[in-house]
Each structure stands twice: as C-alpha cells, then as structure tokens.
N, C-alpha and C positions, 0 to 999 in steps of 0.2 A: 451633708457637707456640700458646699457649692465648688465647684471645680472651675478654676480660672481657664478663660479661652486662650487659646495660642497667639501669640502675637504675630502680625503680619510677617512675613519673611522678609528680610532685608537683602536686596542684590545689588551690587555695583556691577553695573555692563562694562564687559574688558573689551578693548579695541587695540587691534595690532595695526602696524605700520604698513607692513606690506597685505597681508589678508583683508584688511578693511578700508584703511585708508588709500592705498594705490587702486585697489579692486572697485570700491565705489567710484573714483572720479573717471575710471574707465567707463563703467555704464553702470546707474544704480540699480535697473531693473535685472540686469546680467548680476549685479553683485548679490540681490535678492534671492535669485533663484539659486545660485551657485553656493553663496555662503551662508544664508539664512535657511534655505530651502533644502540644503544638501544635495544637490543635484549636480553633481561634476560635470564638466565638458567632455563629449564623447571621445574628441580627439585632443587630450592635453600634451600637444606636442612642446609647446613653449613651457608649460610647468615642468614636463618630464626633463626637458634640457636644463632648466634653471636648478631644480633637485640634483640633477646628475654633476653637474659642474660643480656645484658646492660642496657634494659629496665626495669628489674626485680629489679636489684640494684638500679638504678636511682630511681625509685618509692620507694622502700624500704627505702633508705637515706631519701627522703622527709617526708615519713611516721614517721620514725625515729625521725627527728626533729621536728615534728608538735608534734606528741603524747607522743614521749620517751617511746617508747614499750620497756620492759626490754626482754634482752636474757636469754634464748634461745625463740626462736619465735616458736610458735605452726602453723604447716604446714596448717591444714585445716581452723584454724581462722585467722591466720595474713598472711599467704604466698600464700595460693591459689587464695583468692580475687585478690592479685596483677598478678598474673599468667594470670588470665580470663582477666584482664584488657590488660594487654599488649598483648595477644594473639588475641583479638579482633581488637587492633589497628594495628596488623601487617597483619591480614586478610583483612582489607581495602587497604593495600597495595599491596595486592596480595601474600602474604606470609603465607604457611602454613606449620605447622609442619610433621614428617614424623609419622605414625601409633604408632609407638612404644615409641615416646618421650616424647607427652604429651596427658592428657586425654583432649577430646575434650571437647570445652567449653559447658555447662549446657545452656546455652543461645541461643544455635542455636539449641536446641531441645524443642520448645515450646509446644509440646504435652507430655512432659515428666513431672513428679512430682517431679524429682530429685531436691536435694538442697546440698550445700556444706557439709552437715551432713552426705548425702548419701554417699559420696565417701568413699571408703573402702581402706585398706592397699595396695592391688594391684595397685590401680592407683596411689597412692603414690610413687609406686618405678619405675615409668616411669622416663626414663631417665633424661630428662629435667628438671622434677619437684624435682629430687632428688639432681640434681645438683645446682639448684636454692636455696634449703632448704639449703646444705651444703654451699655454698657461704656466705650466709646470717649469718648463726649460727656459722660458723667456721672464717671467715674472716671480716663480717659486723658487728660484735660487737669490734672488735678492730680498724676497719678502719674509720666508721662512726664517732667517736670521732676526728680524725685528719683530717676530710676534713674542707676545707677553700672554696673551691668552685668545683662544678660539671660541666661535659659536657661544658667546657669553649673553645671556639671557638677561636683560634688564627691565625694570618696571616701574611704573611711577602712577601716582594719583593725581588728578587734577578736578577741579569744580564744573559740574555739569552745566554746560552754557544755557541759558534761556530758562533757567529751573523754574518749575512751578510747582508747589506741593501738591496741587490739585491735579496736576495731570503728569510731570514728569516721573519715571521709573524709579530715579535716585538723584541725590544731591550732588551725587561725585560720580566719574568713570574713571576707569584704569587704563593706562597704554603700557602696552608691551611691544618689544621686539626684541630680536636676535643681532647683535654684531658678529659680523664673520670674522673679522680680526681686530684686537685693540693692540697696538703697539705701545710701549713703554721706552721713552729715551730722555736724554737728559739737555738741558738748554746748551748749546753752544753758540754764540751768536753768529759766528763763522761757519760753524759745522766743518771744521777744518782738522780739529784734535780728536774728533771722536774715535772711538775703535771701530765704529763701523765703517770708517772710511778702508780699512784694511780689505773689506770686501769689494772694493771700489762698485760702492751699491748704488744704481742706475736710480732707485726710488729715492735717495739722498741727493743726488744729482740733480731731479726734478724739485724736490723741495727747495734748494739751494737757487733756483733759477726764479723762483715763485716769489714776488714783491711782496704780496700780501701775507705770505707766510713769515716773512724775514721781519717784517714790521710786527707781525704778531709777537714773536716771540723776543722782540727787543723790548718789551714791557715786563719782561722777566729778568730775575737775577741768573748771573751765570752759573751752572751747575742746578739749575730747579731741574725737577722732574716734569715732563708733559708728555700727554697721550695723543695719538692720532687714531681715530676710528677708521678701519677700511671695510668698503664692502663690495662684493662681486657680483655684476650683472649679467647672464648670460644672454646679450643681447648688443646690438650695434649703438654707437655714440648716437645719443637724440640730436635732432637740429635745436640751436639756440632760441628759435622763436617758431612759433606755429603760423602757418598760413590757414588752415582750415580750423574754423573757430569751434567746432565740434570735438576736435580731436584732443586728446590729453596731452599736456603740456609735460610730458616727461623730464624736460630739462629741469624746469624748477620743481618737479615733484621730488626728482632725486635729490636734488637740495635742499628741501626741507625735511627729508626723510633723514638726512645724515645731521641736520640742526636739531631734528627732535631727539635723534639717538645721543646728541652730546648733553641735550639738556636731561634726559633720563640717566645716562651715565654720572653725571655732575650730583646727583643726588644719592648717590651710593657711599659709603663710608669710605672705601678705599680709591675713591676716585682722583686722579690729579687732574692738573688743568689740562683741558683740551682744547688745542690750538688748531687744528683742522681735520678734516676728512679725506680721504682718497676713495674715489670709485674706480674700479677695473671693468672696461665694457669688453669682455673678454673675445665677444665674436669678432672684434675689429684685428685680432689677430689673424684669423681665417676667415674673412668675409666670404658669405654667400654670393651667388649672382642678383639674387633678391637683394641684398645688402650693398650691393654694388651700383644697382639702379638707383638705390635712394641717395646713396654717397653722392653718386653723380649729380642728381637733382639738387642735392642741398649745396654744394660746391658752385653750381652754375648760378644759384639762387640766393649765394651768399647768407645761408641758413647755419651754417658751420661756423665755429670758432678755430678748426684744424685744419689745413690742406692747403692754404695759399702760399705758403712758403716752399711747397714741394711742388714745384712746376713740372718737373719730370713724370711725376706719378699721376699728376693732374692730366696732362695731356695723355697718358696710358688710360685713364678712365674713360676720358672724352672721347677717345677713338676708339674704344672697347663697343661692341654690339651683344644684345643678350645671346643670341645665337653663337657667339665666339667662345672662344676658351678664355677662364678669367684671366685677366693682365698679370704679370707678375711685380707685384708693388713691392716697394723698399720697406724694411725692416722698420727703419727710422720712421717713415709714413705711419704704418701699422700700431707701431709703439705708441707714438705721441697721440695718436687717436684713441687709443686703448685706456689711458690714465687720465683721470680728472682731480684736480685738487680744490678743495672746497674749504675757503676760509670761514673758521667759526667765530663769528660775530654776535653778540650778546644781543644788538638790537634785532639783526635778523633773525634770532633764533626765538625771540620774543613772537614776530611776526610768524615764523612758521607754527609755533605753538597754537596761535590764534586761528590760523588756517585749518589745523588739526579740530580745534574746537568748533570751527564752523562747518566741518565734514561731519561730526559727531551728532550735532545740532540737528542736520539733515537726516542723518540715519535714524536718530531717535524719533523725529517728526514723521518721517515714514514709517517706522514700525506702529506710532500711537496711532496714528489714522489706520492702519490695517488692523490693529488690536480692537478699533471702533466700530468694524464693519466695513472699511472701505475696501473696494476691489482691489487685487495687488497692483496692476496696471495703472490704476488711478492715483494709488499711494506712492508708487517710484516712479520716479521719471526715465524714459529711455531717450536718451539725446547722446548717440555717439558719432564718431567717424564712420565711412562707408565700409572701410577695413573691416574694422572691429565687429561692425555688423555682419560683412557676408561671412563671418567665421564664427556666428553666434548660432548654439543649437536651438535658440528660441525665436529665431527669425521669421518664422513660417506664422506666428500668431502675434507679433510685435506690432504694437500700433504706431512705431516710429516711421515717420514718412520716407526716411532714407532707405529703407529696407525694401527691395524689389523682390517681391513672391509671387508675381502675376504667372511665372513660368513653372511654379512649383506644382508637381503632380504626386499623386500618392502611390505608390508602386503597387 
C-alpha cells in the first residue's frame, strides 16, 4: 500500500502593530536582531517603563472597579503596592528599571526591616513612580468610569501584498494588536445630558472642544452607541513634523496605529461605530530634563501643536538651562500636551492599512532574501537616526554610516 505524502504546512504570518510595525520603522536591522533573532536589548529601559505604566494603570483600574477607591489616591497606601506588584512581574521577565526611575522593591531586601510606611518623600519623587501617581490621579479618575473593556486583543486578516505563489510564504497575513482601553458611550450631539457630565469629566470636555469629533458624531442619530479607542504611551508628545529624514515619524505612526486598531475592532461582531481615538502621552505629566530639552527645541522650531498659547510656560522653558532644577510648569500645559484626539476617518483608515501592507511587504521581502542565503546585513536595511543608533547594542558591527565606532575598544 502506498502511503500519501504529508501536504506542505500552511502558515499565515502574524504581525503586531507595536512589536512589528513600529519596531521595523525604527530600524529594519535592529528589528531583525531583536524580534526575529530574539536578541533583546541589554538595557531595555524604555520597554520597561512602557510595560510598567501599562501594568500599573491596568491594575489600578481593576482595584478601582472592585473597591471603588476614591480619588485622589495616596501614593504610599494605594499606588506603591501596585508599583511593587508590577515591578516584580517585570523582573520575572528580565525587565528591570533604571536606578533613578523606581525605588527597588523592598521584597528584594529580606534582611531589611523597611515597610511601605518607611518610604520617604525622596523615594516618592522617583521618575516612574511620579508619573504613575500623576497618571492615576490626573487621568484615572476621568478615564476609569468610561472604560467598557481594557487590554482587548483584536485580530484581523489581510491579503499578502505583492503575493507571488512561487516566492511568497503565504497569500494572507494576520494583524493583531491590544487595545489598552475601549470606551462605549451614547451619541449626544451636545454632550450636555450625558450622565458622564455628573463626573465633570475632563476627557469629555476635550471631546466637546474637538471640531472633528463633533462633526463625526453629527452623522449618527441621537442615542446611538459609539466607541473610542484609547492608548497609553510611556513617552513625551512627539513633534508634528520631522527634520531628520532618517528619524521615525512617531506622530504619523501613532495615528496610523489608532486607525488600524479601529479597522480591526470594526471586524468584531460586537463592535459599535468607532468615532475617535485618544492617545495619552504620560511622560508629559512629569517631564524629565531630557524631555524638557526636546520640548524647548520643538517650541522654538514650531514643531509642536501644543504650547503656543501657554506663554508663561514657554518663558519658563526658554529661560531654563540643563544644569538648573526643572521648572514648575502649569498643570494646564502638561495636561494639554499629554492628550491627543485622533479622528477616525474611513479614507485615512484605508491609507493606514496600505501603509501597514507596505511595511509587511518590506519585512517579507527581507525574510525571503535571507532564506535564500543573503547575509543578514545585506537583507535588512539599517538606516535610522543617530539617537537610535547610539543606544543600539549592534552599533559596533553595523554598516550604517551614521554609527560612530572608531573609539570603540574591547575591554
């Protein structure tokens, strides 16, 4: 009896919005080593903070929902235990904070008699802790009542761009992403009679002032349900335009991320019309000195969309020098810079998906070249800005001309 041969396995490549799209756009070659080669960065401080702030807000929301803890939350009593829990979770995954970002977990000091009550004000001012406290007490009290679901996994399938049955790995590819927060509300043209107004909700107030949002909901009937996608970013507000042609255009990429999320969500059975997306840039609530240097440069070169109406804050930033103590900026300035509303437009949604298709096509092209025997550095392009290159673990052998390694010495 002749046994039939096993058919060739069929695999649909999966790509995520953050792990693949944004990483590849930062640097193709770095993406190859870190994502496809599973070589994590030696000092993943930025990744640690992103995971930390997402985990803290998620755990804070769960605690608020279960216990209805009233705002403002006390840092030592309410927030610090959550920080410790998330820090320990990240340590299990090999992610550790920078010394100046977070007071190290007292649970890692078995011989110490320290308790939560022993943490002093100096420890409170650690950067990550300060940002976590501000994120909860400034945005949490307005955001948590709006949440319909959090950490929502969404998936979709698209046709493989430039498909060739003799070359391509598959005729389709999958997109996946995790929505930090999904809100569900009812259309109210003036947003005046909503029960949410009882909270004097600052997020609702920002939506009221946004003309694109008002125009969008005017196309629906009174009382219809709609959704808003919300995403947290553990970073400062990016500039609205780039001077360095090699730098990643984070402003545009974040918009495309929200638009792609909205398309994925629209494919789910229980989805309602998605009228907008909101991004919270949480570093703006407690900017570091490095952030202030960048904000100063962006204001003076007209690279930011927020700041011109806050003349007092602009004067403080312009008169500030790096060796000085950080200026006391107004809450209004920091809050305005930390929120961004993105209109979900169908035409722009299509353009965002085409951009994602283009990135997938480039990744697949590089993968196929490597599978055919092409050297890694020839198959994957290394072309990023100097700031990204200077912090890259692979800079010592990268062919990118912007990397300066002439002073590198083997210890």
